[in-house]
C-alpha positions, 0 to 999 in steps of 0.5 A: 128495816121493813119495820122502820118503813111501816112505822115511818109510813104510819107516822106520816098518816097519823100526822094527816088525821091529827086534828080529826083524831084529837077532836073524836078522842077529846076527853071533854067530847067523850065525857059530855057526849056520854053524860048527854045521853038521849038529850044529846043534840048530835050534829057531828057526822052525817049519821041518821037519827031516824029509821032507814028510808022506806023501801031500802030494807026491802030492796036489800031483802030482794037482793039477798034472795038468791036466783042461782048458785053464784048469787054470792060468788066472787064477782066485780062490777056486775052488768045489771048494776052498771046498766042501772048506773049508766042509765042514771048518769045518762039522764043527769049528764047525757054522756055516753058511758059504757059499762067499762067506764063504771066501777062499783066500790065500797062507798064514796071513799072507795071510789076516791081512793080507786080514782086517786091511784088510777091516775097517779104515781108516787111523787106526783102532786094532787091539789085539793081545796080548803076546807076539804073532806077529812080524809083527802090528805090521808088518801093522797099521802097513803097513795105516795103523793104530795098534797097541795092545799089551795084555800077557796074564795072566802067571799063566795065559797067558790073555787079560787081559780087563780090560786089553783093555777098558781099551785100547778107545777109540772108534778101536778097529776090530779085535782080533787073537786067536791061539789056540792061541797062539804062543808060549805054546801056550795054548788059550783056553777057551769061558768066556773067549772068551764073556766076551771076546765080551760085552766086544767087543759092549758096547764096540761098542754103546758106541762106535756101530760094530762091533769086529771080532775076527780069529782067528789060528788056524793051529794049530787042529788042533795040539792036545794032551791031548785038549783040545777046541778052540773058535774065538772065532768060535763066540761072537762074530758079527763075527769072521773066522778065519785058517788055514794048511795050512803048520802042520798039514802042516808045509809053511810055505814052500808058502803055502796058507791061507784067510780065513773070514768069520763067517756071523753077521756083522752086515753079512755081505754088506758084509764079503764084499765088503770081503774080496774087494776087500782080497784083490785090493788085497793083491797078489792075494793068492790061494793058487796054483791048484795049491794050490787044486786040492789043497785037497780032498786036503790037508784029509784029511792032518796031521802026526803030532800025537801025535808032536809031543805026545810031543816036548813031554812029553819036552822039558818033562820034561827041561828041568824035571829040569835046573831050567828053569822051563817050562809045558806048552803045550796046542797049537801047536808052541812051547815057552816056557821061562823064561830062567835070566838075566833077560837072555834075549838073553844066555842065547840067546847062551849057548845057541848056544855049545852048538849050540842055536838058538831065539829070545830073548824080547825078539824076541817082546816077552816078555823073560825067556823063550826060544822053542823049536820042537817041529818039531825032530826027535827026533834033534835033541832028543837032541843038544840035551839036554847042551847044555841041561843045560850051559847052565843050570849055567853060568847058575847059577854065573856072572852074565850078560855086562855089559849094555854088552857085550850092547848092543854085541853086539846092534848 
């Protein structure tokens, strides 16, 4: 019986990752990426393509130098690291955080996982918007919750508040909001966030229990055009904030982040206790002691945001000049052009013929688009431009492969 339970659960989790797994194991993708070698224009993920940020290694080296015998002992949420996080959050939002509000996690994903489990029970519903980050549904299902997916406003890439309100039921316990958004790059404005807060507050009263907001803002320091970023936490008290140093420092494999609980939460102490227990239950989901020792130094570092903005401007300008329909993202390091073919999987494979590797929209639950990472190097962008031009010219002059052929390729 236990074997059936395990395999049944695994099958459900596999279903949530079907499109993502299909893309990364696609034989065409794997073969062409290998053949491209150093000529590959890899826009697939937010991985670095240049040497690490100056000062990052030095910060870790200083943190690795032991000051006392317990330097590498068991330990969660070290006070010095928490204090550095609080100082940073205070400068950004002015909220009166305390040490018990901060939970140092294994990356932003660890923060999101802890946040989900801190406020929900199996059988609850969790709302998130399409297009989502790949792993929201995976984490929600793993926690025993029912995912409820709500499309965004396609005209603005903003949250569709009417659709969110219609999706709320007595079982709704959590909504996940991602700003700056992956993959649209949209930053939600204060007016929209205030209206969302009112909506959630009224729905919580109507159903007799709090609906919590988990703000996934791992890109909150990668902001362009002088836009002032505002966290949803500023407007809604029953909220949590997930952050990752791996984005700001472009070190995604180092798994260092935090979850912050709002100091204005209705049941603040209960939420703190729940987050603490969830952090332990999620496999002791703390960031490593070295990373915790390094956080005061890491808070002072950042990748060159103006350089990322210049890459955005260049790629948007070049792609528009070729005839692509593409908006200019306001933050994060993602670009989301519209596919010239309705079948974005087919166009994704066409781009690969020109050594350009991104992510098709179907993988993002956002068909008709494709995603590119602005973590690409300038040299990579240079190499990619002739390929982008050739691909759209091909798309204008030819129909995409037959759906049957595409279906066979996807299997």
